[in-house]
KEROLO-268537 format. One record per residue (C-alpha): residue number from 1; x, y, z. Coordinates in steps of 0.5 Angstrom, whole numbers. Example, Ala and Ser with C-alpha at 12.3 -4.5 7.8 and 13.67 -1.06 7.14 Angstrom:
@k:1	u:25	v:-9	w:16
@k:2	u:27	v:-2	w:14
//
This chain:
@k:1	u:-37	v:47	w:81
@k:2	u:-32	v:44	w:86
@k:3	u:-26	v:41	w:84
@k:4	u:-29	v:34	w:84
@k:5	u:-34	v:35	w:79
@k:6	u:-29	v:38	w:74
@k:7	u:-24	v:32	w:75
@k:8	u:-30	v:27	w:74
@k:9	u:-31	v:31	w:67
@k:10	u:-24	v:31	w:65
@k:11	u:-24	v:23	w:67
@k:12	u:-30	v:22	w:63
@k:13	u:-28	v:26	w:57
@k:14	u:-21	v:23	w:57
@k:15	u:-25	v:16	w:57
@k:16	u:-29	v:18	w:51
@k:17	u:-23	v:20	w:47
@k:18	u:-19	v:13	w:49
@k:19	u:-25	v:9	w:47
@k:20	u:-26	v:13	w:40
@k:21	u:-18	v:12	w:39
@k:22	u:-19	v:5	w:40
@k:23	u:-25	v:4	w:36
@k:24	u:-21	v:8	w:30
@k:25	u:-15	v:3	w:31
@k:26	u:-20	v:-3	w:31
@k:27	u:-23	v:-1	w:24
@k:28	u:-16	v:0	w:21
@k:29	u:-13	v:-6	w:24
@k:30	u:-20	v:-10	w:21
@k:31	u:-19	v:-6	w:14
@k:32	u:-12	v:-8	w:14
@k:33	u:-13	v:-15	w:15
@k:34	u:-19	v:-15	w:10
@k:35	u:-14	v:-13	w:5
@k:36	u:-9	v:-18	w:7
@k:37	u:-14	v:-23	w:6
@k:38	u:-16	v:-21	w:-1
@k:39	u:-9	v:-21	w:-3
@k:40	u:-8	v:-28	w:0
@k:41	u:-14	v:-30	w:-4
@k:42	u:-11	v:-27	w:-11
@k:43	u:-4	v:-30	w:-10
@k:44	u:-7	v:-37	w:-9
@k:45	u:-11	v:-36	w:-16
@k:46	u:-4	v:-34	w:-19
@k:47	u:1	v:-38	w:-16
@k:48	u:2	v:-45	w:-16
@k:49	u:3	v:-49	w:-9
@k:50	u:11	v:-49	w:-10
@k:51	u:11	v:-42	w:-12
@k:52	u:7	v:-40	w:-6
@k:53	u:12	v:-44	w:-2
@k:54	u:18	v:-40	w:-5
@k:55	u:15	v:-34	w:-4
@k:56	u:13	v:-35	w:3
@k:57	u:21	v:-37	w:4
@k:58	u:23	v:-30	w:1
@k:59	u:18	v:-27	w:6
@k:60	u:21	v:-30	w:12
@k:61	u:28	v:-28	w:10
@k:62	u:26	v:-21	w:6
@k:63	u:19	v:-19	w:8
@k:64	u:20	v:-12	w:5
@k:65	u:22	v:-15	w:-2
@k:66	u:17	v:-20	w:-2
@k:67	u:12	v:-15	w:-1
@k:68	u:14	v:-11	w:-7
@k:69	u:14	v:-18	w:-11
@k:70	u:7	v:-19	w:-9
@k:71	u:5	v:-13	w:-11
@k:72	u:8	v:-13	w:-18
@k:73	u:6	v:-20	w:-19
@k:74	u:-1	v:-18	w:-18
@k:75	u:0	v:-12	w:-23
@k:76	u:3	v:-17	w:-28
@k:77	u:-3	v:-22	w:-27
@k:78	u:-8	v:-17	w:-28
@k:79	u:-5	v:-14	w:-34
@k:80	u:-4	v:-21	w:-37
@k:81	u:3	v:-20	w:-38
@k:82	u:5	v:-27	w:-36
@k:83	u:1	v:-34	w:-37
@k:84	u:-3	v:-36	w:-31
@k:85	u:-2	v:-40	w:-26
@k:86	u:5	v:-37	w:-25
@k:87	u:10	v:-43	w:-24
@k:88	u:16	v:-44	w:-19
@k:89	u:21	v:-44	w:-25
@k:90	u:17	v:-37	w:-27
@k:91	u:17	v:-34	w:-20
@k:92	u:25	v:-36	w:-20
@k:93	u:26	v:-32	w:-26
@k:94	u:22	v:-26	w:-24
@k:95	u:25	v:-26	w:-17
@k:96	u:32	v:-26	w:-21
@k:97	u:30	v:-21	w:-25
@k:98	u:28	v:-16	w:-19
@k:99	u:34	v:-18	w:-15
@k:100	u:38	v:-15	w:-21
@k:101	u:34	v:-9	w:-22
@k:102	u:35	v:-7	w:-14
@k:103	u:41	v:-3	w:-12
@k:104	u:47	v:-8	w:-10
@k:105	u:49	v:-7	w:-3
@k:106	u:56	v:-6	w:-2
@k:107	u:59	v:-7	w:4
@k:108	u:66	v:-4	w:5
@k:109	u:70	v:-6	w:11
@k:110	u:76	v:-1	w:13
@k:111	u:81	v:-3	w:18
@k:112	u:84	v:3	w:21
//
């Protein structure tokens, strides 16, 4: 075998690996998009428009906290522990309760 043939085989193998990797990434992105769409559909069912707007505002400021709130809202709604749809006032109370449960961030500035 000549070195050109070996190089061509290596190139073909590498191209095949890259194509397989792209396909896997595409499938993962598609699955994530589908899960996000399902979550949004559930949130539309369980939240009033005002409550959805408030949650979107929270998501802009603290995306990780908003994600946690969304998961908890879905769980609470599925178990029937809150009346549906969740109003803005109820969401405010739930947000305040969840915020108080989280560890407080203390920022200390020491001057040397």
